[in-house]
KEKEVO-344053 format. One line per 10 residues: their letters; for each residue x, y, z of N, C-alpha, C, CB. Coordinates in Angstrom, 3 decimals, decimal comma, always signed. Each point is the difference from the previous one (the first is absolute). Glycine has a CB too. Example, Ala and Ser with C-alpha at 12.3 -4.5 7.8 and 13.67 -1.06 7.14 Angstrom:
2
AS	+13,190/-5,690/+7,800/-0,890/+1,190/+0,000/+0,900/+1,200/+0,000/-1,892/-1,173/+1,246 | +1,542/+2,223/-1,966/+0,820/+1,190/+0,060/-0,770/+1,090/+0,730/+1,184/-0,628/-2,145;
***
This chain:
146
MLINAAYAQV	+127,220/+145,592/+74,290/-0,399/-1,040/+0,901/+1,154/-0,375/+0,963/-1,619/-0,842/-1,760 | +2,642/+0,733/+1,432/+1,215/-0,452/+0,789/+0,204/+0,907/+1,034/+1,064/-1,016/-1,840 | -1,518/+2,379/+1,733/+0,281/+0,918/+1,133/-0,892/-0,263/+1,034/+0,807/+1,684/-1,383 | -2,105/-2,068/+1,227/-1,078/-0,291/+0,968/+0,562/-1,086/+0,984/-1,924/+0,572/-1,744 | +2,612/-1,593/+1,239/+0,490/-1,014/+0,746/+1,042/+0,449/+1,052/-0,510/-1,420/-1,941 | +1,367/+2,332/+1,395/+1,029/+0,401/+1,062/-0,538/+0,800/+1,115/+1,648/-0,005/-1,719 | -2,862/+0,764/+1,492/-0,501/+0,696/+1,076/-0,732/-0,886/+1,090/-0,155/+1,901/-1,624 | -0,227/-3,058/+1,195/-0,566/-0,918/+0,902/+0,929/-0,621/+1,024/-1,531/-0,391/-1,768 | +2,826/+0,466/+1,634/+0,801/-0,390/+0,971/+0,227/+1,019/+1,078/+0,926/-1,417/-1,636 | -0,776/+0,879/+2,913/+0,119/+0,876/+1,109/+1,299/+0,180/+0,444/-2,044/-0,589/+0,596;
PGASPGGSDF	+2,704/+1,881/-0,822/+1,266/+0,206/+0,294/+0,580/-0,175/+1,492/-0,384/+1,387/-1,933 | -0,491/-1,257/+2,912/+0,329/+0,047/+1,341/-0,131/-1,497/+0,583/-0,798/+2,546/+0,146 | +0,679/-3,527/-0,920/-0,283/-1,343/+0,749/+1,201/-0,363/+0,640/-1,669/-0,833/-1,560 | +1,533/-0,045/+2,626/+1,248/-0,445/+0,871/+0,716/-1,117/-0,991/-1,218/+0,384/+2,647 | +2,362/-0,284/-2,469/+0,949/-0,863/-0,915/+0,092/-1,481/+0,449/+1,412/+2,089/-0,439 | -2,636/-2,760/+0,286/+0,024/-1,454/+0,330/-0,412/-0,571/+1,271/+1,615/+0,151/-1,414 | -1,759/+0,726/+2,364/-0,232/-0,372/+1,303/-1,173/-1,053/+0,173/+0,913/+2,280/+0,585 | -2,203/-1,801/-0,548/-1,014/-0,982/+0,061/-0,365/-0,850/-1,088/-0,666/+1,408/+1,417 | +0,967/-0,719/-2,709/-0,156/-0,702/-1,173/+0,732/-1,338/+0,005/-0,300/+2,163/-1,096 | +1,483/-2,125/+1,570/+0,752/-1,269/-0,090/-0,514/-1,019/+0,987/+2,003/+1,254/-0,745;
MLQLLPLLLI	-2,449/-0,956/+1,962/-0,735/-0,808/+0,874/-1,379/-0,625/-0,705/+1,057/+1,509/+1,966 | -1,702/-0,735/-2,576/-1,361/-0,430/-0,761/+0,418/-0,971/-1,059/-1,250/+2,277/+0,325 | +2,425/-2,064/-0,941/+0,243/-0,945/-1,068/+0,606/-1,270/+0,415/+0,223/+1,855/-1,399 | +0,384/-1,885/+2,692/+0,557/-1,107/+0,567/-1,089/-0,960/+0,621/+2,078/+1,411/+0,379 | -3,150/-0,686/+0,108/-0,984/-0,706/+0,729/-0,647/-1,265/-0,846/-0,448/+2,307/+1,258 | +0,047/-2,149/-2,501/-0,605/-1,287/-0,701/+1,163/-1,071/-0,003/-1,700/+1,394/-1,644 | +2,872/-1,116/+1,414/+1,015/-1,004/-0,091/+0,161/-0,785/+1,390/+1,184/+1,470/-1,822 | -1,215/-0,591/+2,815/+0,064/-0,673/+1,467/-1,355/-0,928/+0,253/+1,430/+2,216/+1,010 | -2,404/-1,724/-1,364/-1,160/-0,668/+0,147/-0,136/-1,313/-0,863/-0,899/+2,239/+0,579 | +1,383/-2,325/-1,770/+0,270/-1,136/-0,738/+0,902/-0,988/+0,588/-0,423/+1,358/-1,767;
FAVFYFLLIR	+1,522/-0,859/+2,360/+0,902/-0,971/+0,681/-0,606/-0,483/+1,109/+1,882/+1,016/-0,725 | -2,641/-0,405/+1,559/-0,638/-0,493/+1,243/-1,019/-1,066/-0,508/+0,290/+2,290/+1,384 | -1,002/-2,175/-2,279/-1,028/-0,949/-0,611/+0,655/-1,245/-0,288/-1,307/+1,786/-1,012 | +2,572/-1,664/+0,198/+0,550/-1,109/-0,454/+0,646/-0,726/+1,194/+0,280/+1,042/-2,283 | +0,263/-0,281/+3,212/+0,564/-0,733/+1,187/-0,960/-0,858/+0,789/+1,542/+1,829/+0,151 | -2,765/-1,203/+0,074/-1,001/-0,719/+0,896/-0,702/-1,120/-0,947/-0,470/+2,236/+1,610 | +0,254/-1,953/-2,777/-0,718/-0,997/-0,741/+0,892/-1,093/-0,695/-1,715/+1,793/-0,325 | +2,945/-1,667/-0,064/+0,704/-0,763/-0,698/+1,345/-0,631/+0,844/-1,040/+1,432/-2,035 | +1,811/-0,413/+2,494/+1,389/-0,400/+0,588/-0,143/-0,712/+1,364/+1,083/+2,024/-1,157 | -2,050/-1,458/+1,945/-0,017/-0,725/+1,390/-0,662/-1,196/+0,039/+0,058/+1,967/+0,998;
PQQKKARAHK	-1,217/-2,114/-1,732/-0,489/-1,417/-0,008/+1,011/-1,002/-0,663/-2,378/+0,932/-0,102 | +3,085/-0,557/-0,841/+0,889/-0,890/-0,678/+1,096/-0,505/+1,063/-0,431/+1,258/-2,330 | +0,950/-0,184/+3,197/+1,036/-0,234/+1,034/-0,613/-1,030/+1,068/+1,058/+2,468/-0,353 | -2,424/-2,268/+0,607/-0,599/-0,881/+1,053/-0,100/-1,546/-0,737/-1,512/+2,200/+1,246 | +1,177/-2,207/-2,305/-0,120/-1,451/-0,702/+1,252/-0,550/-0,101/-1,858/+0,543/-1,341 | +2,949/+0,157/+0,959/+1,461/-0,478/-0,010/+0,421/-0,338/+1,368/+0,564/+1,417/-1,942 | -0,871/-0,752/+2,908/+0,391/-0,593/+1,386/-0,733/-1,038/+0,506/+0,689/+1,970/+0,499 | -1,966/-2,132/-0,799/-0,756/-1,187/+0,384/+0,612/-1,215/-0,799/-2,198/+1,413/+0,491 | +2,395/-1,212/-1,700/+0,648/-1,267/-0,942/+1,293/-0,482/+0,624/-0,899/+0,969/-2,269 | +1,835/+0,070/+2,641/+1,268/-0,377/+0,668/-0,193/-0,703/+1,130/+0,991/+1,779/-0,799;
EMLVNLKRGD	-2,055/-1,435/+1,725/-0,192/-0,583/+1,350/-0,492/-1,438/-0,309/-0,587/+2,306/+1,248 | -0,217/-2,409/-2,204/-0,643/-1,398/-0,448/+1,162/-0,974/-0,438/-2,258/+1,174/-0,892 | +3,167/-0,586/+0,128/+1,019/-0,922/-0,444/+1,040/-0,381/+1,150/-0,307/+1,015/-2,357 | +0,365/-0,079/+3,439/+0,796/-0,394/+1,112/-0,605/-1,001/+0,898/+0,941/+2,127/-0,149 | -2,169/-2,345/+0,153/-0,846/-0,885/+0,818/-0,302/-1,239/-0,703/-0,968/+1,897/+1,092 | +1,523/-2,257/-2,207/-0,385/-1,301/-0,630/+0,612/-0,962/+0,718/-0,265/+0,808/-2,143 | -0,436/-2,055/+2,173/+0,525/-1,054/+0,623/-0,540/-1,256/-0,510/+0,361/+1,377/+1,855 | +0,308/-2,444/-1,476/-0,408/-1,334/-0,508/-1,576/-0,348/+0,180/+2,439/-0,730/+0,576 | -2,940/+0,159/-1,646/-1,517/-0,356/+0,042/-0,845/+1,144/-0,612/+0,342/-1,403/+2,154 | +0,047/+2,589/-2,377/-0,826/+1,128/-0,536/-0,247/-0,474/-1,517/+1,056/+2,024/+1,643;
RVLTGGGFFG	-2,444/-1,870/-2,079/-0,166/+0,052/-1,400/+0,123/+1,263/-0,614/-1,297/-1,756/+0,276 | +2,061/+1,902/-1,298/+0,446/+1,152/-0,477/-0,500/+0,198/-1,576/+2,026/-0,200/+1,769 | -1,891/+1,314/-2,239/-0,244/+0,290/-1,482/+1,321/+0,700/-0,264/-2,734/+0,263/-0,112 | +3,302/-0,845/-1,167/+1,348/+0,595/-0,387/-0,355/+1,129/-0,934/+1,381/-2,215/+0,208 | -0,422/+3,015/-0,729/-0,236/+0,944/-0,812/-0,295/-0,417/-1,424/+1,302/+1,234/+1,512 | -0,834/-2,500/-1,799/-0,520/-0,628/-1,303/-1,386/-0,554/+0,035/+2,273/-0,566/-0,456 | -2,957/+0,631/+1,472/-1,266/-0,438/-0,071/-0,276/-1,667/+0,534/-0,089/+1,915/-2,021 | +1,151/-2,393/+2,606/+0,077/-1,410/+0,526/-0,427/-0,005/+1,527/+1,955/-0,594/-1,704 | -2,884/-0,328/+1,976/-0,327/-0,166/+1,464/+0,873/-1,173/+0,456/-2,488/+0,882/-0,179 | +2,884/-0,664/+1,468/+0,874/-1,122/+0,586/+0,062/+0,214/+1,514/+1,463/-0,219/-2,149;
VITKVDGDDS	-0,760/-0,850/+2,726/+0,122/-0,067/+1,423/+1,608/+0,027/+0,321/-2,373/-1,390/+0,250 | +2,509/+2,306/+0,675/+1,613/+0,095/+0,375/+0,351/-1,076/+0,662/+0,104/+2,257/+0,225 | +0,869/-3,168/-0,696/+0,459/-1,098/+0,745/+1,383/+0,263/+0,799/-1,245/-1,415/-1,764 | +1,892/+2,409/+1,295/+1,388/+0,273/+0,714/+0,294/+1,512/-0,197/+0,995/-2,457/-0,468 | -0,397/+2,968/+1,503/+0,332/+1,501/-0,134/+1,633/+0,009/-0,132/-2,212/+0,941/+1,554 | +2,747/-0,733/-2,674/+1,464/-0,067/-0,151/+0,556/+1,398/+0,183/-0,142/-1,986/-1,582 | +0,411/+2,455/+2,777/+0,642/+1,262/+0,356/-0,825/+1,144/-0,136/+1,973/-0,925/-0,622 | -1,415/+2,123/+0,177/-0,737/+1,254/-0,093/-0,668/+0,271/-1,174/+1,454/+0,763/+1,385 | -0,860/-1,458/-2,568/-0,533/+0,393/-1,334/-0,564/-1,020/-0,814/+1,545/+1,609/+0,051 | -1,673/-2,913/+0,452/-0,680/-1,034/-0,943/-0,736/-0,900/+0,812/+1,732/+0,074/-1,699;
LMVELAPGMR	-2,849/-0,718/+1,017/-0,842/-0,904/+0,628/-0,080/-1,328/-0,952/-1,341/+2,028/+1,214 | +0,911/-3,042/-0,499/-0,306/-1,107/-0,894/-1,548/-0,220/+0,112/+2,397/-1,117/+0,278 | -3,059/+0,913/-1,484/-1,386/+0,213/-0,054/-0,479/-1,226/-0,652/+0,071/+2,522/-0,076 | -1,146/-3,258/+0,535/-0,407/-1,152/-0,632/-1,289/+0,282/-0,781/+1,125/-1,377/+1,778 | -0,850/+1,405/-3,034/-1,180/+0,337/-1,015/-1,013/-1,013/-0,095/+1,508/+1,219/-1,327 | -1,073/-2,556/+1,231/-0,729/-1,203/-0,101/+0,629/-1,071/+0,814/-0,750/+0,657/-2,207 | -0,070/-1,682/+2,481/+0,753/-1,057/+0,718/+1,294/-0,512/-0,597/-2,148/-0,615/+0,754 | +3,263/+0,835/-0,062/+1,141/-0,600/-0,449/+0,747/+1,004/-1,043/-1,129/-2,385/+0,423 | +0,510/+3,455/-0,620/+0,631/+1,106/-1,102/+0,471/+1,187/+1,070/-1,819/-0,504/-2,407 | +3,029/+0,650/+2,734/+0,637/+1,080/+0,769/+0,726/+0,945/-0,779/+0,158/-1,456/+1,743;
VKVARNTIAD	-0,416/+2,760/-1,541/+0,853/+0,942/-0,794/+0,491/+1,019/+1,089/-1,342/-0,267/-2,367 | +2,577/+0,683/+2,040/+0,762/+1,132/+0,906/-0,429/+1,296/-0,688/+2,231/-1,432/+0,717 | -2,854/+2,431/+0,079/-0,325/+1,257/-0,501/+0,676/+1,191/+0,923/-2,252/-1,099/-0,986 | +2,379/+2,142/+0,353/+0,473/+1,036/+0,888/-1,118/+0,532/+0,841/+1,760/+0,578/-1,613 | -1,352/-0,223/+2,946/-0,980/+0,381/+0,818/-0,906/+1,245/-0,543/+1,553/-0,960/+1,813 | -0,878/+1,977/-2,434/-0,742/+1,288/-0,430/-0,895/-0,340/-1,201/+1,945/+1,549/+0,787 | -2,001/-2,770/-1,330/-1,032/-0,231/-1,117/-1,211/-0,654/+0,514/+1,776/-0,221/-1,657 | -1,963/+0,101/+2,912/-1,218/-0,332/+0,661/-0,859/+1,281/+0,010/+1,126/-1,838/+1,434 | -2,300/+1,671/-2,117/-0,924/+1,013/-0,093/-1,090/+0,142/+1,174/+0,453/-0,334/-2,429 | -0,845/-0,786/+2,948/-1,140/-0,052/+1,040/+0,246/-1,338/+0,724/-1,815/+1,401/-1,420;
VVARGEPVER	+1,417/-1,277/+2,886/-0,370/-1,275/+0,613/-1,468/-0,196/-0,082/+1,920/+0,122/+1,523 | -2,214/-1,236/-2,107/-1,419/-0,519/-0,127/-0,706/-0,395/+1,340/+0,716/-0,846/-2,249 | +0,235/-0,057/+2,969/-0,555/-0,583/+1,126/+1,224/-0,192/+0,902/-2,020/-1,131/-1,229 | +1,987/+1,452/+2,509/+0,996/-0,260/+0,959/-0,075/-1,353/+0,495/+0,001/+2,267/+0,579 | +1,000/-2,989/-0,643/+0,090/-1,387/+0,438/+0,314/-0,106/+1,405/+0,676/-0,630/-2,164 | -1,045/-0,490/+2,922/+0,257/-0,162/+1,355/+1,562/-0,246/+0,248/-2,430/-0,909/+0,277 | +2,920/+1,324/+0,769/+1,358/-0,394/+0,068/+0,356/-1,418/+0,070/+0,184/+2,003/+0,972 | +0,952/-2,196/-1,817/+0,271/-1,314/-0,383/+1,009/-0,496/+1,032/-0,500/+0,405/-2,501 | +0,499/-1,616/+3,049/+0,984/-0,417/+0,931/+1,390/-0,234/-0,618/-1,859/-0,985/+1,278 | +2,982/+1,281/-0,698/+1,315/-0,290/-0,617/+0,205/-1,415/-0,301/+0,888/+1,857/+1,164;
GKKVDEKDGD	-0,513/-2,050/-2,387/+0,170/-1,286/-0,411/-1,045/-0,761/-0,636/+1,412/+0,128/+1,606 | -2,601/+0,413/-1,671/-1,256/-0,482/-0,525/-0,101/+0,427/-1,505/-1,112/+0,139/+2,361 | +0,798/-0,950/-3,315/-0,191/+0,398/-1,310/-1,369/+0,577/-0,164/+1,597/-1,690/-0,744 | -1,726/+2,757/-0,226/-1,365/+0,380/-0,306/-0,391/-0,908/-1,040/+0,221/+2,372/+0,619 | -1,317/-3,085/-0,541/-0,357/-1,037/-0,928/-1,454/-0,098/+0,057/+2,125/-1,236/+0,242 | -2,884/+1,118/-1,418/-1,494/-0,130/-0,034/-0,377/-1,217/+0,407/-0,212/+1,438/-1,678 | +1,123/-2,614/+1,618/-0,478/-1,391/+0,545/-0,148/+0,054/+1,472/+1,167/-1,236/-1,822 | -0,282/+2,019/+2,510/-0,042/+0,152/+1,500/-1,227/+0,513/+0,521/+2,270/+0,355/-0,047 | -3,234/+0,278/-0,845/-1,021/+0,748/+0,586/+0,288/+1,237/+0,536/-0,835/-1,899/+0,369 | +1,805/+2,635/-0,645/+0,446/+1,330/+0,442/-1,214/+0,866/-0,140/+2,456/-0,303/-0,699;
KGTDSGKGAD	-2,928/+0,781/+1,720/-1,180/+0,843/+0,124/+0,335/+1,470/-0,287/-0,939/-1,613/+1,689 | +2,293/+1,960/-1,423/+0,466/+1,369/-0,385/+0,166/+0,503/-1,416/+1,025/-0,343/+1,959 | -1,137/-0,562/-2,981/+0,166/+0,324/-1,361/-1,352/-0,417/-0,719/+2,644/-0,316/+0,118 | -2,819/+0,837/-1,240/-1,205/-0,121/-0,713/+0,718/-1,193/-1,095/-1,372/+2,835/+0,393 | +0,527/-3,834/-0,634/+0,474/-1,009/-0,907/-0,370/+0,202/-1,454/-0,122/-1,483/+1,887 | -0,287/+2,786/-2,333/-0,225/+0,319/-1,331/-1,435/-0,322/-0,345/+2,397/-0,390/-0,534 | -3,277/+0,415/+1,553/-1,435/-0,267/-0,397/-0,908/+1,159/+0,221/+0,348/-2,332/+0,544 | +0,298/+3,386/-0,190/-0,786/+1,226/+0,422/-0,591/+0,667/-1,427/+1,648/+0,468/+2,322 | -2,460/+0,552/-1,932/-0,618/+0,738/-1,237/+1,076/+0,834/-0,836/-2,251/+0,212/+1,349 | +3,394/+0,080/-0,767/+1,016/+0,745/-0,777/+0,986/-0,915/-0,685/-0,231/+1,874/+1,584;
SGPSDGPSDT	+0,112/-3,289/-1,498/+0,996/-0,894/-0,598/-0,278/-0,086/-1,412/+0,288/-1,292/+2,031 | -1,260/+1,464/-2,678/-0,415/-0,295/-1,326/-0,713/-1,259/-0,319/+1,780/+1,298/-0,444 | -2,008/-1,610/-0,756/-0,629/-1,323/-0,289/+0,745/-1,150/+0,258/-1,114/+1,051/-1,558 | +0,396/-2,191/+1,818/+0,722/-1,263/+0,290/-0,366/-1,040/-0,909/+0,130/+0,564/+2,273 | +0,914/-1,264/-2,766/-0,191/-1,148/-0,939/-0,460/-1,299/+0,564/+1,689/+1,035/-1,241 | -2,076/-1,005/+2,585/-0,391/-1,248/+0,642/+1,030/-0,180/+1,088/-1,085/-1,066/-2,102 | +0,880/-0,335/+2,698/+0,861/-0,104/+1,041/+1,540/-0,194/-0,299/-2,020/-0,845/+1,056 | +3,030/+1,187/-0,202/+1,365/+0,009/-0,260/+0,373/-1,482/+0,191/+0,426/+2,497/+0,739 | +0,811/-2,695/-0,977/+0,569/-1,295/+0,182/+0,113/-0,534/+1,473/+1,205/+0,565/-2,075 | -0,995/+0,369/+2,975/+0,072/-0,220/+1,364/-1,446/-0,461/+0,526/+1,971/+1,758/+0,169;
EKKAAT	-2,968/-1,063/-0,703/-1,465/-0,274/+0,400/-0,348/-1,415/-0,563/-0,715/+2,585/-0,058 | +1,096/-2,954/-1,210/-0,214/-1,291/-0,627/+0,551/-1,048/+1,014/+0,174/+0,956/-2,465 | +1,023/-0,785/+2,767/+0,698/-1,102/+0,832/-0,596/-0,122/+1,457/+2,191/+0,442/-1,340 | -2,612/+0,695/+1,964/-0,641/-0,005/+1,112/-1,333/-0,749/-0,082/+1,203/+2,045/+0,480 | -1,915/-1,937/-1,467/-1,319/-0,541/-0,212/+0,120/-1,459/-0,245/-0,832/+2,143/-0,904 | +1,886/-2,706/+0,491/+0,090/-1,350/-0,319/+0,551/-0,826/+1,324/+0,397/+0,677/-2,613;
***
């Protein structure tokens, strides 16, 4: 039986010419599919995120990487921002931890504070559908009602 297998091989076959290209073809096709379906869209997404980070400005309502919604109150140079998470509660965050801009704010005049009491129409006061449940009126709303 072992002798029959030896006769099945062709002695005059070319030494690897077209066989090598046929073996390489599936590998090249797999690489092309990975490039167009995975690598290229990820590069586009990273480029768009980088552009979004460069265009952050005061008054924008943002979502941080930790899941906090806030309003940018101050841009501290190239790598940090001051974000107001709640009235009177400001935190300094790294610019690259901003995950998304929820709403673009109107340009704020220089020297004017972003404050909910002033009726700033460029920021959401936390009463939108994405702000979560509310426990009732805030302290500032109670003071304004009296």
